[in-house]
SEPA-32517 format. One record per residue (C-alpha): residue number from 1; x negated, y, z negated. Coordinates in nm, 3 decimals. Example, Ala and Ser with C-alpha at 12.3 -4.5 7.8 and 13.67 -1.06 7.14 Angstrom:
2
   n    east   north      up
   1  -1.230  -0.450  -0.780
   2  -1.367  -0.106  -0.714
END
This chain:
676
   n    east   north      up
   1   0.000   0.000   0.000
   2  -0.135   0.344   0.093
   3   0.034   0.513  -0.205
   4  -0.224   0.365  -0.439
   5  -0.133   0.351  -0.805
   6   0.241   0.396  -0.753
   7   0.254   0.041  -0.621
   8   0.048  -0.103  -0.905
   9   0.246  -0.355  -1.103
  10   0.520  -0.385  -0.844
  11   0.337  -0.646  -0.633
  12   0.204  -0.996  -0.686
  13  -0.032  -1.109  -0.962
  14  -0.336  -1.053  -0.738
  15  -0.345  -0.683  -0.831
  16  -0.557  -0.592  -1.133
  17  -0.600  -0.307  -1.374
  18  -0.884  -0.170  -1.169
  19  -0.645  -0.063  -0.893
  20  -0.504   0.206  -1.130
  21  -0.824   0.407  -1.090
  22  -0.781   0.622  -0.780
  23  -1.019   0.886  -0.648
  24  -0.940   1.258  -0.671
  25  -0.888   1.267  -0.297
  26  -0.543   1.111  -0.356
  27  -0.430   1.409  -0.569
  28  -0.207   1.536  -0.285
  29   0.027   1.236  -0.272
  30   0.017   1.210  -0.652
  31   0.157   1.562  -0.687
  32   0.420   1.492  -0.421
  33   0.535   1.173  -0.589
  34   0.533   1.340  -0.930
  35   0.757   1.620  -0.799
  36   0.997   1.378  -0.624
  37   1.012   1.139  -0.920
  38   1.087   1.426  -1.160
  39   1.374   1.547  -0.942
  40   1.508   1.193  -0.903
  41   1.502   1.145  -1.282
  42   1.695   1.471  -1.331
  43   1.963   1.349  -1.087
  44   2.002   1.011  -1.255
  45   2.001   1.155  -1.609
  46   2.258   1.424  -1.532
  47   2.588   1.351  -1.706
  48   2.442   1.057  -1.907
  49   2.683   0.931  -2.175
  50   2.435   1.008  -2.453
  51   2.487   1.377  -2.389
  52   2.861   1.335  -2.442
  53   2.806   1.144  -2.767
  54   2.647   1.446  -2.933
  55   2.278   1.402  -2.850
  56   2.075   1.678  -2.693
  57   2.060   1.683  -2.314
  58   1.748   1.533  -2.156
  59   1.526   1.782  -1.975
  60   1.245   1.675  -1.741
  61   0.970   1.935  -1.711
  62   0.651   1.725  -1.699
  63   0.682   1.362  -1.593
  64   0.366   1.246  -1.768
  65   0.446   1.412  -2.100
  66   0.822   1.356  -2.107
  67   0.788   0.978  -2.057
  68   0.528   0.926  -2.331
  69   0.774   0.884  -2.620
  70   0.991   0.630  -2.430
  71   1.317   0.815  -2.490
  72   1.360   0.935  -2.132
  73   1.290   0.584  -1.995
  74   1.535   0.440  -2.249
  75   1.815   0.675  -2.138
  76   1.722   0.631  -1.770
  77   1.763   0.253  -1.788
  78   2.098   0.294  -1.967
  79   2.217   0.531  -1.691
  80   2.098   0.308  -1.406
  81   2.227  -0.018  -1.555
  82   2.555   0.135  -1.678
  83   2.498  -0.040  -2.009
  84   2.333  -0.001  -2.347
  85   1.984  -0.101  -2.465
  86   2.082  -0.111  -2.832
  87   2.060  -0.493  -2.830
  88   1.689  -0.463  -2.742
  89   1.616  -0.211  -3.015
  90   1.704   0.132  -3.150
  91   1.512   0.445  -3.051
  92   1.268   0.602  -3.294
  93   1.299   0.980  -3.321
  94   0.946   1.046  -3.444
  95   0.654   1.163  -3.230
  96   0.378   0.945  -3.380
  97   0.187   0.715  -3.148
  98   0.320   0.401  -3.314
  99   0.681   0.525  -3.275
 100   0.623   0.607  -2.908
 101   0.477   0.264  -2.842
 102   0.772   0.102  -3.026
 103   1.019   0.286  -2.800
 104   0.822   0.186  -2.491
 105   0.813  -0.177  -2.606
 106   1.195  -0.174  -2.596
 107   1.182  -0.043  -2.238
 108   0.929  -0.306  -2.128
 109   1.128  -0.583  -2.298
 110   1.439  -0.482  -2.102
 111   1.240  -0.461  -1.776
 112   1.094  -0.806  -1.834
 113   1.436  -0.959  -1.898
 114   1.585  -0.781  -1.595
 115   1.311  -0.922  -1.371
 116   1.120  -0.596  -1.304
 117   0.753  -0.673  -1.245
 118   0.519  -0.440  -1.437
 119   0.189  -0.627  -1.401
 120  -0.106  -0.424  -1.523
 121   0.103  -0.159  -1.703
 122   0.154  -0.155  -2.078
 123   0.326   0.054  -2.344
 124   0.002   0.216  -2.457
 125  -0.078   0.328  -2.100
 126   0.246   0.528  -2.083
 127   0.214   0.655  -2.442
 128  -0.141   0.776  -2.362
 129  -0.008   0.968  -2.061
 130  -0.194   0.770  -1.791
 131  -0.074   0.953  -1.481
 132  -0.125   0.684  -1.218
 133   0.026   0.407  -1.429
 134   0.317   0.635  -1.527
 135   0.392   0.689  -1.159
 136   0.357   0.316  -1.101
 137   0.606   0.228  -1.377
 138   0.861   0.481  -1.248
 139   0.829   0.339  -0.898
 140   0.876  -0.019  -1.026
 141   1.203   0.089  -1.188
 142   1.313   0.283  -0.880
 143   1.234  -0.006  -0.643
 144   1.423  -0.255  -0.861
 145   1.740  -0.046  -0.875
 146   1.708   0.056  -0.508
 147   1.731  -0.313  -0.420
 148   2.050  -0.345  -0.629
 149   2.209  -0.029  -0.489
 150   2.146  -0.151  -0.133
 151   2.356  -0.461  -0.187
 152   2.117  -0.687  -0.375
 153   1.835  -0.710  -0.119
 154   1.499  -0.859  -0.213
 155   1.295  -0.648  -0.454
 156   1.015  -0.562  -0.212
 157   0.927  -0.266   0.004
 158   0.978  -0.442   0.338
 159   1.332  -0.560   0.259
 160   1.434  -0.215   0.129
 161   1.271  -0.048   0.429
 162   1.452  -0.274   0.679
 163   1.787  -0.212   0.509
 164   1.731   0.164   0.529
 165   1.626   0.137   0.896
 166   1.941  -0.059   0.981
 167   2.152   0.214   0.818
 168   1.960   0.489   1.003
 169   2.003   0.312   1.339
 170   2.373   0.268   1.272
 171   2.421   0.638   1.195
 172   2.201   0.765   1.483
 173   2.332   0.539   1.762
 174   2.373   0.844   1.987
 175   1.996   0.903   1.966
 176   1.834   0.556   1.999
 177   1.504   0.711   2.098
 178   1.448   0.849   1.746
 179   1.401   0.507   1.577
 180   1.184   0.246   1.756
 181   1.299  -0.113   1.740
 182   0.966  -0.238   1.605
 183   0.642  -0.111   1.458
 184   0.781   0.102   1.173
 185   0.581   0.042   0.857
 186   0.631   0.376   0.681
 187   0.954   0.577   0.650
 188   0.765   0.902   0.585
 189   0.636   0.913   0.943
 190   0.991   0.851   1.070
 191   1.183   1.091   0.846
 192   0.916   1.350   0.774
 193   0.981   1.563   1.088
 194   1.353   1.604   1.001
 195   1.488   1.488   1.340
 196   1.634   1.159   1.212
 197   1.802   1.332   0.918
 198   1.951   1.597   1.149
 199   2.089   1.323   1.375
 200   2.247   1.143   1.077
 201   2.410   1.465   0.953
 202   2.536   1.550   1.303
 203   2.701   1.207   1.324
 204   2.883   1.263   0.992
 205   2.987   1.627   1.042
 206   3.259   1.588   1.308
 207   3.413   1.935   1.274
 208   3.098   2.148   1.285
 209   2.898   2.303   1.566
 210   2.637   2.058   1.692
 211   2.394   2.339   1.773
 212   2.276   2.376   1.415
 213   2.164   2.011   1.410
 214   1.927   2.052   1.705
 215   1.557   2.024   1.603
 216   1.333   2.322   1.667
 217   1.009   2.127   1.711
 218   0.870   2.258   1.381
 219   0.868   1.950   1.150
 220   0.854   2.138   0.815
 221   1.128   2.376   0.925
 222   1.347   2.094   1.064
 223   1.302   1.892   0.744
 224   1.398   2.193   0.529
 225   1.704   2.255   0.751
 226   1.811   1.890   0.719
 227   1.768   1.894   0.339
 228   1.970   2.217   0.309
 229   2.249   2.083   0.533
 230   2.264   1.757   0.336
 231   2.300   1.954   0.014
 232   2.569   2.174   0.170
 233   2.772   1.886   0.320
 234   2.726   1.602   0.070
 235   2.572   1.770  -0.240
 236   2.254   1.559  -0.201
 237   1.989   1.698  -0.435
 238   1.676   1.844  -0.270
 239   1.425   1.577  -0.374
 240   1.180   1.616  -0.085
 241   0.890   1.861  -0.124
 242   0.983   2.081   0.172
 243   0.692   2.319   0.103
 244   0.443   2.054   0.222
 245   0.408   1.823   0.522
 246   0.513   1.458   0.475
 247   0.265   1.219   0.634
 248   0.203   0.847   0.644
 249   0.172   0.729   0.286
 250   0.453   0.948   0.152
 251   0.714   0.672   0.194
 252   0.783   0.658  -0.179
 253   0.867   1.030  -0.164
 254   1.108   0.977   0.124
 255   1.280   0.654   0.015
 256   1.459   0.796  -0.298
 257   1.598   1.086  -0.096
 258   1.721   0.864   0.190
 259   1.894   0.629  -0.056
 260   2.069   0.927  -0.223
 261   2.179   1.038   0.125
 262   2.305   0.685   0.199
 263   2.510   0.687  -0.122
 264   2.659   1.031  -0.045
 265   2.740   0.941   0.318
 266   2.886   0.608   0.207
 267   3.111   0.790  -0.041
 268   3.228   1.031   0.232
 269   3.292   0.743   0.473
 270   3.486   0.559   0.200
 271   3.704   0.865   0.144
 272   3.760   0.897   0.520
 273   3.865   0.532   0.540
 274   4.103   0.582   0.250
 275   4.252   0.888   0.421
 276   4.292   0.696   0.748
 277   4.456   0.407   0.565
 278   4.688   0.651   0.389
 279   4.782   0.811   0.724
 280   4.847   0.468   0.877
 281   5.062   0.370   0.578
 282   5.257   0.694   0.614
 283   5.305   0.631   0.987
 284   5.432   0.280   0.918
 285   5.665   0.416   0.649
 286   5.806   0.673   0.893
 287   5.847   0.400   1.157
 288   6.038   0.187   0.907
 289   6.257   0.484   0.821
 290   6.325   0.545   1.193
 291   6.423   0.181   1.248
 292   6.642   0.187   0.940
 293   6.814   0.504   1.066
 294   6.871   0.347   1.407
 295   7.012   0.032   1.245
 296   7.233   0.245   1.024
 297   7.357   0.445   1.326
 298   7.430   0.121   1.516
 299   7.627  -0.017   1.223
 300   7.823   0.307   1.196
 301   7.911   0.290   1.566
 302   8.023  -0.073   1.527
 303   8.231   0.025   1.224
 304   8.392   0.308   1.421
 305   8.477   0.067   1.705
 306   8.628  -0.181   1.458
 307   8.836   0.092   1.293
 308   8.957   0.210   1.635
 309   9.065  -0.141   1.730
 310   9.241  -0.188   1.398
 311   9.420   0.144   1.447
 312   9.538   0.036   1.794
 313   9.664  -0.296   1.650
 314   9.845  -0.114   1.372
 315  10.003   0.121   1.625
 316  10.127  -0.176   1.830
 317  10.273  -0.343   1.523
 318  10.432  -0.015   1.417
 319  10.606   0.024   1.752
 320  10.734  -0.334   1.736
 321  10.859  -0.277   1.383
 322  11.036   0.042   1.490
 323  11.207  -0.140   1.778
 324  11.317  -0.421   1.544
 325  11.440  -0.168   1.291
 326  11.636   0.011   1.562
 327  11.809  -0.309   1.662
 328  11.891  -0.387   1.298
 329  12.033  -0.038   1.254
 330  12.258  -0.079   1.556
 331  12.388  -0.412   1.422
 332  12.449  -0.259   1.081
 333  12.628   0.033   1.241
 334  12.865  -0.203   1.426
 335  12.932  -0.399   1.107
 336  12.990  -0.072   0.921
 337  13.252   0.049   1.169
 338  13.431  -0.283   1.148
 339  13.419  -0.274   0.773
 340  13.548   0.082   0.769
 341  13.849  -0.019   0.976
 342  13.920  -0.304   0.738
 343  13.879  -0.089   0.432
 344  14.095   0.185   0.578
 345  14.373  -0.058   0.630
 346  14.339  -0.201   0.281
 347  14.312   0.149   0.140
 348  14.639   0.258   0.290
 349  14.810  -0.037   0.126
 350  14.644   0.007  -0.217
 351  14.622   0.387  -0.224
 352  14.853   0.415  -0.517
 353  14.669   0.153  -0.723
 354  14.341   0.316  -0.639
 355  14.456   0.660  -0.750
 356  14.579   0.527  -1.080
 357  14.256   0.338  -1.133
 358  14.055   0.649  -1.046
 359  14.238   0.862  -1.298
 360  14.177   0.603  -1.570
 361  13.816   0.567  -1.467
 362  13.768   0.945  -1.470
 363  13.885   0.964  -1.826
 364  13.651   0.684  -1.928
 365  13.356   0.852  -1.747
 366  13.412   1.183  -1.923
 367  13.414   1.006  -2.262
 368  13.097   0.811  -2.176
 369  12.928   1.129  -2.048
 370  12.994   1.315  -2.371
 371  12.856   1.024  -2.575
 372  12.545   1.008  -2.354
 373  12.479   1.383  -2.387
 374  12.502   1.359  -2.764
 375  12.254   1.067  -2.773
 376  12.008   1.252  -2.545
 377  12.020   1.564  -2.763
 378  11.952   1.356  -3.075
 379  11.649   1.188  -2.915
 380  11.512   1.523  -2.790
 381  11.526   1.671  -3.139
 382  11.345   1.368  -3.284
 383  11.066   1.392  -3.021
 384  11.020   1.765  -3.084
 385  10.984   1.699  -3.460
 386  10.722   1.427  -3.402
 387  10.527   1.644  -3.155
 388  10.518   1.942  -3.390
 389  10.388   1.727  -3.678
 390  10.113   1.574  -3.456
 391  10.002   1.916  -3.325
 392   9.981   2.056  -3.679
 393   9.772   1.757  -3.799
 394   9.540   1.790  -3.497
 395   9.491   2.161  -3.571
 396   9.412   2.078  -3.937
 397   9.156   1.811  -3.835
 398   8.988   2.044  -3.583
 399   8.967   2.327  -3.842
 400   8.820   2.086  -4.100
 401   8.555   1.955  -3.850
 402   8.459   2.309  -3.751
 403   8.422   2.420  -4.114
 404   8.214   2.113  -4.207
 405   7.985   2.158  -3.902
 406   7.927   2.527  -3.980
 407   7.860   2.444  -4.345
 408   7.602   2.182  -4.247
 409   7.430   2.430  -4.009
 410   7.417   2.689  -4.287
 411   7.265   2.432  -4.525
 412   6.999   2.330  -4.268
 413   6.914   2.698  -4.210
 414   6.889   2.755  -4.586
 415   6.650   2.457  -4.616
 416   6.439   2.598  -4.334
 417   6.433   2.939  -4.510
 418   6.312   2.772  -4.832
 419   6.035   2.595  -4.640
 420   5.927   2.922  -4.471
 421   5.921   3.104  -4.804
 422   5.708   2.825  -4.952
 423   5.472   2.850  -4.651
 424   5.451   3.229  -4.699
 425   5.369   3.175  -5.068
 426   5.097   2.930  -4.971
 427   4.948   3.177  -4.718
 428   4.960   3.461  -4.972
 429   4.779   3.242  -5.226
 430   4.523   3.142  -4.960
 431   4.454   3.506  -4.858
 432   4.282   3.577  -5.192
 433   3.911   3.506  -5.198
 434   3.838   3.253  -5.479
 435   3.651   3.422  -5.769
 436   3.422   3.120  -5.792
 437   3.298   3.176  -5.435
 438   3.239   3.547  -5.498
 439   3.062   3.469  -5.825
 440   2.844   3.211  -5.651
 441   2.746   3.474  -5.392
 442   2.661   3.730  -5.659
 443   2.452   3.472  -5.846
 444   2.209   3.444  -5.555
 445   1.868   3.604  -5.612
 446   1.559   3.658  -5.407
 447   1.385   3.356  -5.561
 448   1.645   3.116  -5.420
 449   1.640   3.282  -5.078
 450   1.260   3.287  -5.081
 451   1.264   2.908  -5.082
 452   1.460   2.919  -4.758
 453   1.237   3.189  -4.610
 454   0.926   2.976  -4.666
 455   1.065   2.693  -4.452
 456   0.862   2.680  -4.126
 457   1.136   2.493  -3.939
 458   1.469   2.483  -4.125
 459   1.730   2.206  -4.093
 460   2.011   2.261  -3.847
 461   2.270   2.327  -4.122
 462   2.048   2.598  -4.277
 463   1.994   2.768  -3.944
 464   2.368   2.766  -3.859
 465   2.460   2.905  -4.205
 466   2.206   3.188  -4.176
 467   2.320   3.259  -3.820
 468   2.677   3.307  -3.953
 469   2.546   3.536  -4.230
 470   2.348   3.727  -3.964
 471   2.671   3.779  -3.764
 472   2.858   3.900  -4.077
 473   2.582   4.158  -4.138
 474   2.574   4.249  -3.766
 475   2.950   4.288  -3.730
 476   3.083   4.421  -4.059
 477   2.814   4.625  -4.239
 478   2.898   4.919  -4.014
 479   3.276   4.864  -4.041
 480   3.476   5.174  -4.160
 481   3.633   4.965  -4.441
 482   3.299   4.835  -4.571
 483   3.214   4.937  -4.926
 484   2.874   5.078  -4.826
 485   3.037   5.250  -4.529
 486   2.907   5.402  -4.209
 487   3.059   5.649  -3.972
 488   2.849   5.542  -3.673
 489   3.013   5.339  -3.394
 490   2.956   4.960  -3.384
 491   2.661   4.950  -3.145
 492   2.337   4.754  -3.195
 493   2.122   5.061  -3.256
 494   2.367   5.232  -3.494
 495   2.406   4.898  -3.675
 496   2.038   4.901  -3.743
 497   2.046   5.257  -3.875
 498   2.353   5.179  -4.089
 499   2.190   4.870  -4.236
 500   1.869   5.056  -4.307
 501   2.065   5.328  -4.492
 502   2.269   5.066  -4.677
 503   1.964   4.867  -4.772
 504   1.770   5.173  -4.880
 505   2.066   5.280  -5.098
 506   2.086   4.941  -5.268
 507   1.713   4.878  -5.322
 508   1.571   4.977  -5.663
 509   1.335   5.268  -5.669
 510   0.962   5.232  -5.727
 511   1.007   5.357  -6.087
 512   1.281   5.100  -6.152
 513   1.064   4.821  -6.006
 514   0.774   4.928  -6.225
 515   0.998   4.939  -6.535
 516   1.124   4.586  -6.464
 517   0.775   4.444  -6.414
 518   0.623   4.642  -6.696
 519   0.394   4.843  -6.468
 520   0.335   5.214  -6.443
 521   0.542   5.411  -6.194
 522   0.238   5.526  -6.000
 523   0.106   5.174  -5.947
 524   0.447   5.043  -5.848
 525   0.506   5.326  -5.608
 526   0.169   5.269  -5.450
 527   0.234   4.896  -5.406
 528   0.580   4.949  -5.249
 529   0.587   5.043  -4.885
 530   0.899   5.128  -4.687
 531   1.021   4.860  -4.447
 532   0.961   4.903  -4.079
 533   1.201   4.819  -3.799
 534   1.492   4.579  -3.814
 535   1.566   4.429  -4.159
 536   1.230   4.540  -4.287
 537   1.024   4.376  -4.010
 538   0.814   4.532  -3.742
 539   1.017   4.516  -3.420
 540   0.856   4.310  -3.148
 541   0.718   4.491  -2.849
 542   0.939   4.511  -2.544
 543   1.278   4.623  -2.679
 544   1.531   4.631  -2.957
 545   1.530   4.298  -3.149
 546   1.908   4.323  -3.207
 547   1.962   4.357  -2.833
 548   1.730   4.059  -2.770
 549   1.911   3.846  -3.027
 550   2.253   3.931  -2.884
 551   2.150   3.806  -2.540
 552   2.075   3.455  -2.670
 553   2.378   3.229  -2.691
 554   2.427   2.885  -2.837
 555   2.626   2.599  -2.683
 556   2.858   2.820  -2.478
 557   2.950   3.058  -2.768
 558   2.898   3.379  -2.575
 559   3.004   3.626  -2.849
 560   2.766   3.507  -3.126
 561   2.396   3.614  -3.125
 562   2.141   3.340  -3.190
 563   1.849   3.514  -3.366
 564   1.500   3.376  -3.389
 565   1.397   3.212  -3.715
 566   1.132   3.482  -3.774
 567   1.406   3.750  -3.758
 568   1.616   3.556  -4.011
 569   1.315   3.520  -4.241
 570   1.257   3.894  -4.215
 571   1.624   3.955  -4.300
 572   1.595   3.732  -4.609
 573   1.284   3.921  -4.715
 574   1.432   4.269  -4.673
 575   1.807   4.241  -4.746
 576   1.989   4.210  -5.078
 577   2.257   3.983  -4.934
 578   2.484   3.997  -5.239
 579   2.494   4.377  -5.209
 580   2.528   4.385  -4.829
 581   2.795   4.113  -4.810
 582   3.007   4.208  -5.110
 583   3.180   4.484  -4.910
 584   3.303   4.240  -4.642
 585   3.673   4.165  -4.683
 586   3.897   3.917  -4.496
 587   4.094   4.208  -4.349
 588   3.785   4.311  -4.149
 589   3.800   3.979  -3.964
 590   4.145   4.064  -3.824
 591   4.044   4.363  -3.606
 592   4.063   4.331  -3.230
 593   3.684   4.381  -3.205
 594   3.610   4.103  -3.455
 595   3.867   3.847  -3.336
 596   3.657   3.695  -3.050
 597   3.351   3.668  -3.274
 598   3.550   3.522  -3.565
 599   3.701   3.250  -3.344
 600   3.353   3.147  -3.230
 601   3.227   3.157  -3.592
 602   3.498   2.906  -3.683
 603   3.387   2.680  -3.395
 604   3.022   2.714  -3.495
 605   3.090   2.629  -3.862
 606   3.306   2.331  -3.765
 607   2.999   2.171  -3.600
 608   2.815   2.136  -3.932
 609   2.948   1.970  -4.247
 610   2.953   2.178  -4.567
 611   2.788   1.886  -4.748
 612   2.490   1.913  -4.511
 613   2.449   2.281  -4.601
 614   2.465   2.206  -4.978
 615   2.230   1.914  -4.940
 616   1.980   2.122  -4.740
 617   1.962   2.410  -4.992
 618   2.175   2.524  -5.286
 619   2.150   2.893  -5.190
 620   2.253   2.812  -4.831
 621   2.544   2.607  -4.970
 622   2.669   2.910  -5.164
 623   2.642   3.132  -4.854
 624   2.818   2.863  -4.652
 625   3.108   2.843  -4.902
 626   3.142   3.224  -4.905
 627   3.156   3.249  -4.523
 628   3.405   2.960  -4.499
 629   3.625   3.121  -4.770
 630   3.619   3.456  -4.583
 631   3.731   3.287  -4.258
 632   4.001   3.084  -4.441
 633   4.140   3.397  -4.613
 634   4.146   3.583  -4.280
 635   4.336   3.295  -4.118
 636   4.585   3.298  -4.408
 637   4.640   3.675  -4.378
 638   4.686   3.649  -4.001
 639   4.936   3.367  -4.046
 640   5.160   3.572  -4.279
 641   5.297   3.807  -4.011
 642   5.465   3.542  -3.787
 643   5.599   3.363  -4.097
 644   5.754   3.686  -4.231
 645   5.904   3.761  -3.891
 646   6.051   3.411  -3.872
 647   6.190   3.448  -4.229
 648   6.375   3.764  -4.123
 649   6.516   3.588  -3.817
 650   6.623   3.283  -4.023
 651   6.787   3.507  -4.290
 652   6.987   3.690  -4.023
 653   7.087   3.357  -3.869
 654   7.189   3.224  -4.214
 655   7.411   3.530  -4.274
 656   7.582   3.473  -3.939
 657   7.633   3.102  -4.008
 658   7.771   3.165  -4.361
 659   8.014   3.427  -4.226
 660   8.130   3.186  -3.955
 661   8.173   2.909  -4.216
 662   8.380   3.144  -4.436
 663   8.608   3.229  -4.141
 664   8.651   2.859  -4.060
 665   8.733   2.790  -4.428
 666   9.000   3.063  -4.425
 667   9.155   2.917  -4.109
 668   9.169   2.570  -4.269
 669   9.322   2.715  -4.590
 670   9.594   2.884  -4.385
 671   9.685   2.554  -4.216
 672   9.653   2.324  -4.520
 673   9.646   2.505  -4.858
 674   9.627   2.178  -5.055
 675   9.275   2.114  -4.912
 676   9.122   2.352  -5.168
END
C-alpha cells in the first residue's frame, strides 16, 4: 500500500511493527489523511446518543491528542455499531496514562471480537500519541465499517474499491469514458480531478442546468465545484482537502468521501422510489374509483330501465282494472234500476206503514241522540280533569328539577371558590421570603467565601450558584427599588459605577478596620488600597469585562452572562454579598426587564441539584437556598394576580347562580307550597 502507516495492522500477519516508521517525505499524505479522518469522525459523532443522555458533546480538534484517552474511539464505535460497549467495560474519566490505556483496552477488545484486524497496534501506541499508528487504527475501523455499509463485502481494499467502482459506473453510464474497465488500482487518481463526481451529480440532479456540471479542465477547481455541489444537493460533508491536489496514494482520503456520497445518493434514490410508488398507488386508487363510478352508473341505468318497465306494466294493469271496474259499474247500475223499480212498487203499497214506522223511529232517534250527547259531555269533562292534573304535575316536576340543578351548580361553584381562596392563601404564604434563608445569607462572612475563592477549578454546582449570584448583582443592584439605590439606567457601565458606589458605601473605613484588628489608623489606612475596575479587580485589556461576560452564553441561555472564574473570584474578594444582596426583593423579579432573565435563571438552577451545592460548599449552599427562595417567592407573587381575577369571576358567577336558584325555588313554591 502506498499510504504507508495507515494500512499497518489492516493487512495480513506478514506486516511488522517496523512498517510504522515512515520517512518525513510522507508528511504530505499524513496531513491529508489526518484532515480527512478528523472530518469523518466529526460526521459520525454528530448527534451521538451520549450527547442526548447528558454528556458533553465530543469535539475533534486534533486527531492524535483527542484519541489518546480512548473516549472518542469508544463513542465512535458505539455510533458506528448502533450499540453499546458497556458490556466490554465502563469508561474512565481520568486523564492518567493508566486510565487512558484502560479505555483503549476496551476499544481493542471490542475490535478483536468484531473481527477488526489491528496487528502491530496496541493501546499504549495510541495513548502515547503515535501519529502513524493512530492513523492506522482509524483506517482499520473505517475499512471494517465501510465493508459493512457496502452490503457486507470482504474487509479488504480491493473488494471495497470494486464495489465503489461498480456504483460509479452505474451512476455515470452516460460518460463511460471516465471510468476504464480495467487497470484502476487507486480511486484518488480517478476521483481527484472532479470529473467523475460531477458526472455522478449530473445524473442525480434531473431538474438542474447541466452546464454547471461541465468540467473546466482545472482538476482542483473541478473537485472543489463537485464537493460544493454535493453539499448543496445532498448535504454531504466536505471531507476532501480541496486546497491541495489529490494524487495516487490518496485513496484513503477519497474513499470515505465517496462512501458518504453513496449513502446520500442512495437515500435520495430511495425517497424517489417511495414517491414513485406513492404516485403509482394513487393512480391505481383513482383508476379503481373510476371503475367503481362506471359500475355504479351502469347499475343506476339498469335500475332506471327496470323501474320504467315496472311502471309500464303497472299502467297496463291499471287500464285493465279500470275497464273491469267500468263493466262492474254498468252491471251494478242495471241492477240498481231494477231494484229501484221493485222498491218503488213495494213502497207505494207500504207507504202508510213506512210513514208510521218512520215517525216512531224518529222519536226513538231523538231520545238516543240526547242520551249520547249527555254521555259525550260527561267523558269530555273527565278527560279535561285528568289532563289538567297531569299538566300541573309535569310543571311541578320540571320546576323541582330546575331548582335542584341550579342548586347543584351553585354548590360546585362555591366549592371551586373555596379551592381558589385556599390557593390564593398558599401563594400569599409562599410570597414571603423565609426568615431562615435570609438569616443564613446574613450569616455568611468573608472567611467562608474565601474558601470558595481559593478553589482553582470549582465544581459545576459551585460555578452555577455563583453565576446566579453574579446575575442578581448584575441585574438588581442598580434597580430603583434596591435598598442601596441608584438612579443610573440599567446598562453595563452604569451597573459598574452603581456597584462601586454601593460597595464603597458598605465597606468599613480604614479607621474602623484598624480598630477591629487592633492596629493604628495610619497603618491600616496605609495597608488598604482602593479597588480598581470591576468588583475590585483590574479590568482586562481590550474592553469592559461586564460587556465581555454578557457576550458569553451557556447551553442556549442567551439572556444570562457566563463570567470567567477569575471575575467571580474577584467579586468574592471585593463584594460584601450579604450587604449587596439584602436589598433584592422578589418584586424586582417581576419587572418586564427582569422576566426573561429570571425565566432562564430558573432553567439554569433546575440543572443542578440543591444537594450538590450544599455538598460542594456550605457557603454556596446558603447562597443557593437564598436564590431559589427569591425565585419561588417571585413565582408565588406572580401567580396571585390570575388567581384573584378568577376568584372575582367565580364570585360573580356564584351570585348569578344563587339568584337563579332562588327564582326557581319561588316558582316551585308557587306551584306546590307543601314542598317547603
